[in-house]
N, C-alpha and C positions, 0 to 999 in steps of 0.2 A: 267558287267564282269570286272575282273581285269587283268592287265598285269602280266603274269607269270614271265617274266624276264625283268629287267630294268638295264641299264648300270649305273655305278656310275656317269658318266659324266652328264647323264640326271637328276639324283637326285640332284647333287650339283648345287645350284643357283649361288654360287660365285666361280665356278671352275677356273676362270681366275685370281683369287687373293688369297693370303694367308697372314696369320698374323704371325709376328715374335715378341714375347714378351720378354722383358728384365727387369731386376731389376734396380731401380733407387736409387742413393745416393742423397738425398735431404737435402741441408743445411737449417738452420733455416730461412734465408732470403728468399730463394726460396719457402719454405713451406708456409710462410706467404703470398707470392704472389699467390701461387696456391689456398690457402684457400679463399683469397679475390676474385679470379676469379670464384671459385666455388659458392661463396655466390651470385655473380651477376647472374650467369647462373641458379642457383636454384630459384632465385627470378623471372627470366624470365619464367622459366618452370611453376611455381605456378601461375604467372599472365596469362599465356596461358591457364592453366586449368580453371581459373576463367572466362576468356573470352569465352572459349568453352562452359562452363556450362550456361553462360548468353545467348549465341547465341542459345543454344538448347532450353532454356525456352521461348525465344522470337521468335523461329522459324526463325532464321537468318543464313546466311552462315558464316563459320569461316575457310576459306581456307588458303593456304600458303601466298597468296597476302595480306590478312588482317593481318596475324601475322607479316609479314615483315613490314607492315605499322605501326603496334603497336610497333615494335622494334625501328623503326626510330623515332617515336614520343617520346618514352621513353628515348632514348639516347639524344634527343634534350632538353628534359625537366629536366633530372637528371644528374648533374655533376658526381655523384658517379658511374653511369653506364658508362659514357664516359671515366672514368679513366681506365677501363678495355679494353682489345682487343675486336674488333668486331667479330673476327673469331670464337671463341668458343661460343659467344652469338648467332651468326647466325646458327651455327651447332645445338645449343640447340633448336632453332625454327624449324629447319629441322627435328630433331629427334622427336619432339612433333608432327609435322604434319604427319610423317610416322606412329607413334603409333596411332594417332587418325584415320587416314585413314584405317589402318588395322582393328581397332575395328568396324568402320562403315561398312566396307566390310563384316565382319563376321555377323553383325546384318542383313545386307541386304540379305545375303545368308541363313539366318535363321539357323545358326549353333547352336547346343545345347550349353548350358552354360558351360559344362565341356570342350568344345573344342574352345570356343569363346575367343578372346583376349579382355580383359577388357579395358574400357576407361582410358586414362591417369589420374593418381591420384597425389595429392599434395605430394611433397617431403619435409618431415620434417627435421629440422636441425639435430636432434639427431639420426635419423634413416637412412637417405640417405648418402651414401658414395660418396666422390668426384669423378667425372668423366668428363673430358674435352676432346673434340674432336677438332683437328686442321687440316685444309686442308694444301695444299702445301705452300700457301703464309703465313701461320701462324707459321712455324717452320723452323729451319735450323740445319743441322748437320755440326759442325765445330770443328776440333781438337778433335774428339772423344766425344764431348759433345752435348747435345740436347739444342738448344736455342729456346725458345718459345717467341711468341709475348708478349710484356710487360716487356722485359728485365729479363726474367726468364731463368737462366742457370742451367741445371741438368747434373749430371754425370751418364752415362749409363754403366752398368756392361755388357760388350760385351762378353757374353758366347758363341756366334757364330757370324759369319759374315753375314751381310745383302746381299742376293743374287742380289738385284737390288735396284734402287733408289726408296724410299718410296713415295707414293702419299698422305698419310695421317697418322696421329698418334693419338692414344688415351692415355691420361695420367690419371691414376686412382689409387685409394687407396683401399686395401682389408680390410677385417674385422680385421686383425691382426695389421694393421697400416702401412704396407709396401707399398711403391709406385712402380708402374710399368708403362712402356710405351709399347704400342702395335702398331707396324708399319704394314701398308698394302702395300704389294709389289706384282708385277705380278709373277705368278707361272712360274717356269722353270722346264721342265721335265729333270730328270737326269736318263737316261736309264741304265738298268743293263744287264748283259750278258744273252742270251737266255738259258733256261734250258730244254725246251720241256716237261715240267711237269705241271700238273694241280692239283687243290686241291678243295675239297668241304668242307664247314664249316657250322656246325650246332651249334647254341647257346643253352645253357642250364643253369641250376642252380647247378646241381651236379658237373659238370665241366663247366667252363665258355665257352669254345669252344671245340667241338669235331670235328676232321677233318678226312679225308680219309687217312691221314698219321699219324701213331702212334707217330712219332717223333715230330709232330707239335701240339699235343693236348695241350690246356692251362688249367691247373688245377685251382680250386678255391683258390685264395691266402688268402682270409679271413683277409684282413688288418683291416677292421672295427671290426671284432670279437676280434682280438688280442688287440685292443685299447679300448674295451668296458669298462673295469674296470676303466681306467683313465677318460673316458667320463662320466661314472656314478658318479664318485667322483665330477667332476666339475658341473654336473647337480644338485647335492645335495647342493653344495656350493652356486649356484645361487638361488636355491629354498629358502634356509635359509635367503638369503640377498635380496630377491625380494622386490623392492620398492612398495609403495602404488600407486594406479592409479593417474597419474598426477604429481608424484614426481620423482625427478632425482635419479638414482641409486647411491648407496654409492661406495666408492673406492674399497671395497672388492668385491662388485657385478661386477664392471667393470673389475677388475683383473681376477675374475673367468670366466667371459665371454670371455676375451681375451685368457686365457689359453685353453678354449674349442675351440675357433676359431683356435688357433695354432694347436691343435690336429687334427681337421678336415682338415686343410690345409695340414698337413703332410700325412694324409690318402689319400687325393686327389692326392698329388704328387707321392705317392707310386703306386697308381692305374694307373696313367698316365705313369709312368716309365715302369711298367710291360706291359702295353698295347702296348707302342711304341716299346719296345724291341721284343716282340712276333710278332708284325706286320711286323717289318723289317725282321725278320727271315723268315716269311712266304712269303713275297713278294720277297726276295732274292732268294728263292729256287723254285719258281713257276712262270710260265708265265701267267697263267690264274687262276682266283679265282671265284668260285661259292659260294656266300655268302648269307645266309638266311637273308632276309629283315625283321628281327624280330623287333617288337616294344614292348619293355619290360614295357611300362607304365601301362598296365592293371594289371601287377603283383603287383602293389602297393596296391591293394584292396584284395589280397589273403593272405593266411597264410605264403606264401613264400616271403612276401614283404621285410623283413629285409635281408634275404639271397640273394635275387635277387638284391637289392640295393648294397649290399656289393660286388657282382660279377661285377658291373659296366659294364653290357653288352653294353649299349648304347655308353659309352665312348670308349670301346674297338673296337666296330664296326666302330665308326667314325675314330679312329686312323688307322684302317686297310684300310678303303676306301681312306683316305688322303695319306697314305703311298703308296698305289697302284697307285694313280693318280700321285704322285710325281715322281715315277720311271717308269711310262709309261706302267704299267701292265694292263691286261684286267680283270676288276672287274665287275662281273655280279651279280646283286641283284635278288634273287629268292623269289617269294611270298611264305610265310610259310604255306599256306593253304594245309592241308592233307599230309604234308611231313612226318608225323609220321605214316601214314596209308598206304602209298604206298610202294611197294617192289622195291628195286633198281635193281633187277635182271630181273624180268619179267614185272614189271609195274602194277601188280594186286593190288587192293585196298581192305582193310579189310572192313567188313560191319559196324563195330563199332569202335569208337575211343579207343585207348589203354589207360588204366588207368596209372597214373604216377608211380604206384608201380610196374608195369610190365616193366622191363628193357631189356627184350629179345624179338626181333621181329621174329616171325615165319610165313612165307608165306604159306598159305593153298593151293596155286596154284602150286608153284614149289618146296616147301619144304625147301627153304633157311632159315637158322637160323643164326642170327647175333645180336650183341648188338644193342639196339634200336637207340641210338644216331649215331652209325656208319652207320647204314642203312639210317638214315635221311641225313647224310653228303653225302652219295653216291647218294641219290635222288637229291640233289642240282646239282650235276654234270650232271645228266641225263636231268633235266629240263632246265639247262642253255645251253644245246646243245653242251657240251664239250665232247671230246672223253675220255671215262673212261680209255682207255688203258694207258694214261699218268699219272694215279693216282695209288699210292701204295695201294695194297690190293683190287683193283676193277677189276673184270673180264671183258675183252673186250666183246662188243656185238657180239653174234654169236658163242662164244667159247663154247665147249661142257661142260656140267656139270660134276663134278667129280663123278666117280663111287662109289657106296656105298661099304663100306668095308665088 
């Protein structure tokens, strides 16, 4: 049996911490230092992969203690490795250990291949993007700049203030070539005024979010569809310049790849901006949220895959949960099973699932007629145990039915 309602706090594994990401201005000297640090960490990761595979073939253990011993021996024997800071190197070992432990746990639990985390793989120089993790003793914030171990100073574009002292930072480069830093800080609740209103939210493809309030519905923005012409052009440019297997791509191939990455990054920023603005509006106007705990991953194998991906349901749902947690709202995740088959007024369930082409829900028990997605949004409120009287357009339980004209 499944849990019908789960609070967002139970779902979030890192509810006590949040990430604040900022753009970095990296001078040439600092970039050379970051790339040198990444070369050392990448070598350690690949060496850990080799040790892990050897231990598996020889039926030996390869736990964190042995990996730490490997790092100590490597730094003792190699002056090149000692030139770098030990902090990101130790974090590389920790990250590898977590990745390997997760894969072994999934194998032990006999999860299917499509849900199982794969064993750590080799990071190739041309494919893997730099990513360095620093704990508190590996970085300092001074005079508005980020100082990393190894005398690497970076200028941070402070688009917003840090709410608390960070415990760690991750410095990474994206596919476009831009550098970012991501600080981990303790979450701080910023309560909003009480409104005594509740809202039910149903996810979909025709509209990204349908709610019990007509003023808070989120239409499908279709950012990906609007940029499809540009993406198709870059895909054709890459296809014409695609290198042979084992060869390095030409300058034109790399330029086309960079333009495509820039376009995808812009689409991602647009989706994120739309999701955050909508989530803030919903959280500001309601005290409690009944959200469908929808997992859109299965839509990737259907005919609606492209439209579902363009809707960014998963990212929008994450933004809503995080915004609700940030402002101390009551967010309740409702299991999506049979939400399109139940009647929000009387609770009766249809005998057969409604086809997607049927957009109007008609209850055979009480005769209620309403849009399909609106009915599902009201079902969220009922299952979450919230009082529908506080939602717009939802009749309170026990209220008399309207007389027929």
